ROVORO-316977 format. One line per 3 residues: number of its first residue (from 0); for each residue z, y, x of N, C-alpha, C. Coordinates in steps of 0.2 Angstrom, whole numbers. Layout:
N
NUM = Z/Y/X/Z/Y/X/Z/Y/X; ...
# end
This chain:
144
0 = 412/759/693/408/759/699/409/754/703; 405/749/701/406/743/705/400/743/710; 404/743/717/399/742/722/396/735/724
3 = 390/735/724/386/728/725/381/729/730; 379/724/733/375/723/738/368/720/735; 363/724/736/355/722/734/351/721/740
6 = 349/714/739/346/712/746/341/716/747; 337/719/743/331/723/746/334/729/749; 341/732/747/341/738/751/346/738/757
9 = 347/730/758/351/729/764/359/731/763; 360/736/767/368/739/767/369/746/763; 364/746/757/365/751/753/370/749/747
12 = 375/753/745/380/750/740/376/755/734; 377/750/728/376/753/721/381/755/718; 381/758/712/387/760/707/384/759/701
15 = 389/757/696/387/757/688/392/759/684; 390/765/682/397/767/676/393/769/669; 396/767/664/393/768/656/398/773/654
18 = 396/778/650/399/782/646/397/783/639; 403/783/635/400/783/627/404/789/624; 401/792/620/404/798/616/409/794/611
21 = 416/796/611/420/793/606/420/797/599; 420/804/600/420/808/595/418/816/598; 418/820/595/417/827/597/423/830/602
24 = 428/826/603/433/829/608/433/825/614; 431/819/614/431/815/620/425/810/621; 425/807/628/421/800/629/425/797/633
27 = 421/791/635/426/787/639/420/784/644; 421/783/650/417/780/655/421/774/657; 417/768/658/419/762/660/416/760/666
30 = 419/757/671/417/753/676/420/748/679; 420/742/681/422/736/682/426/735/676; 432/735/679/438/734/672/441/740/671
33 = 441/746/674/444/752/672/441/757/667; 443/761/665/441/766/660/445/772/660; 441/777/660/444/785/661/443/788/654
36 = 446/791/651/444/797/645/442/802/648; 437/806/645/433/812/648/433/817/642; 436/823/644/436/828/640/428/832/639
39 = 425/830/634/419/833/633/418/837/627; 423/838/625/425/844/619/424/851/621; 420/855/617/417/862/620/423/867/619
42 = 430/865/615/435/869/615/440/865/621; 439/860/624/443/858/629/447/853/626; 449/849/630/454/843/629/459/843/633
45 = 466/845/632/471/844/638/473/837/640; 471/832/637/473/824/637/467/821/641; 462/825/645/457/822/649/454/826/654
48 = 452/824/658/448/827/663/441/830/660; 440/836/662/433/838/660/429/837/666; 421/838/665/417/836/670/418/840/677
51 = 420/845/678/422/849/684/429/846/686; 433/845/683/440/841/686/440/835/689; 435/832/685/433/825/686/428/824/694
54 = 425/829/695/421/831/701/427/832/707; 431/836/705/438/837/710/441/831/712; 442/828/706/447/822/707/443/816/711
57 = 435/816/710/432/811/714/432/813/721; 431/819/724/434/822/730/439/821/733; 444/821/730/451/820/732/452/812/734
60 = 449/809/728/449/801/730/446/798/735; 440/803/736/435/801/742/439/802/749; 443/808/749/446/810/755/451/805/757
63 = 456/803/751/461/797/752/458/791/754; 454/790/751/450/782/752/446/782/759; 444/789/763/442/789/769/448/789/774
66 = 454/790/772/459/791/776/462/784/777; 462/780/771/462/772/771/458/768/775; 452/770/776/446/768/781/448/769/787
69 = 450/774/789/450/776/797/457/777/800; 462/776/796/469/775/799/469/769/803; 468/763/800/467/757/804/464/758/811
72 = 458/760/810/453/761/817/456/766/822; 459/771/819/462/777/825/469/774/825; 473/769/823/480/768/824/484/774/823
75 = 482/777/817/485/783/814/490/781/810; 496/784/811/502/781/807/504/787/802; 506/786/796/507/790/792/512/787/786
78 = 516/791/783/520/790/777/518/791/771; 513/795/770/511/798/764/505/804/764; 501/804/759/496/809/759/496/812/752
81 = 494/819/751/493/822/745/487/827/746; 482/828/741/476/830/743/476/836/736; 477/842/738/475/847/732/469/850/733
84 = 464/851/727/459/853/728/458/859/722; 455/864/723/454/869/719/446/871/719; 444/872/713/436/874/713/435/881/708
87 = 430/884/710/428/891/706/421/889/704; 420/890/698/414/889/694/409/895/693; 403/896/695/400/902/692/395/899/686
90 = 393/905/683/392/904/677/384/903/676; 380/907/681/372/908/681/369/907/688; 367/901/689/366/894/684/374/891/686
93 = 375/887/681/381/885/681/382/880/686; 387/881/691/389/875/696/395/878/698; 397/872/703/403/873/707/402/878/713
96 = 404/884/712/402/890/718/406/887/724; 412/886/724/416/885/730/422/879/728; 424/876/733/429/871/733/433/872/738
99 = 440/873/737/444/873/743/449/867/742; 451/863/748/456/858/748/461/858/754; 466/855/752/471/855/757/473/846/756
102 = 473/844/764/475/838/764/482/838/768; 488/837/764/494/837/768/496/829/769; 498/829/776/499/822/778/507/820/781
105 = 510/817/778/516/816/781/517/811/788; 516/814/792/515/810/798/519/813/804; 520/809/810/523/812/816/517/812/821
108 = 511/811/819/505/812/825/504/818/826; 501/819/832/500/826/835/494/830/831; 495/837/832/490/841/830/483/839/831
111 = 481/836/836/474/833/840/472/827/836; 477/823/834/476/817/829/475/819/823; 477/824/820/477/826/813/469/829/812
114 = 467/833/818/461/836/818/456/830/818; 457/825/822/453/819/823/452/816/816; 458/815/812/459/812/805/454/815/801
117 = 454/823/801/451/827/797/442/827/798; 441/827/804/434/825/806/431/819/805; 434/814/804/432/808/802/432/807/794
120 = 437/810/791/436/812/783/429/814/781; 428/820/785/421/824/783/416/820/785; 415/817/791/410/813/793/408/808/788
123 = 412/803/786/412/797/783/413/797/775; 413/803/772/415/802/765/409/804/761; 407/799/757/401/799/753/402/806/747
126 = 407/805/744/408/810/739/408/817/742; 411/818/748/412/824/752/405/827/754; 400/822/757/395/823/760/390/824/755
129 = 391/823/749/386/824/743/387/830/740; 394/833/740/395/839/738/395/846/743; 397/844/749/396/849/755/389/852/755
132 = 383/851/754/378/854/755/376/859/750; 379/858/744/377/862/740/382/867/737; 388/866/740/394/870/738/398/874/744
135 = 400/878/743/405/881/749/411/877/749; 410/871/752/416/867/753/421/869/760; 427/871/761/431/872/765/438/869/764
138 = 441/866/769/448/865/767/452/864/774; 457/861/774/461/860/779/466/855/779; 468/852/786/473/847/785/479/849/789
141 = 485/847/787/491/850/788/496/845/788; 501/845/791/507/841/791/513/842/785; 514/838/782/520/840/776/526/843/780
# end
């Protein structure tokens, strides 16, 4: 997922990922110098993320990256953060019906500041704002 600047799109970022089927059990996605194994086995593969789990992992990474982006701006102090995400898949049509998340922050900041952090995460998260319109996406932020 290399972020690049295209002169024609000015401030827009573009991303590039290449995925190859390795065998009937797994595939591999590559971007930049990183690789991730994917569960593309119809029977499941416990050693890799399936597409739905990868979506939930992308959401949790987006949330943490949002925290990294806004904490210096807000002068928000934290010692650590954990994100827990659960999704429910419906069969017809197949889609992620609902996603619930918890953001657990190890901080001494006030409840108002925690709410401010959460609002900024929701407002500026690329993956968050891509998922939210088509999914029942609900979460909370709380202190550890």
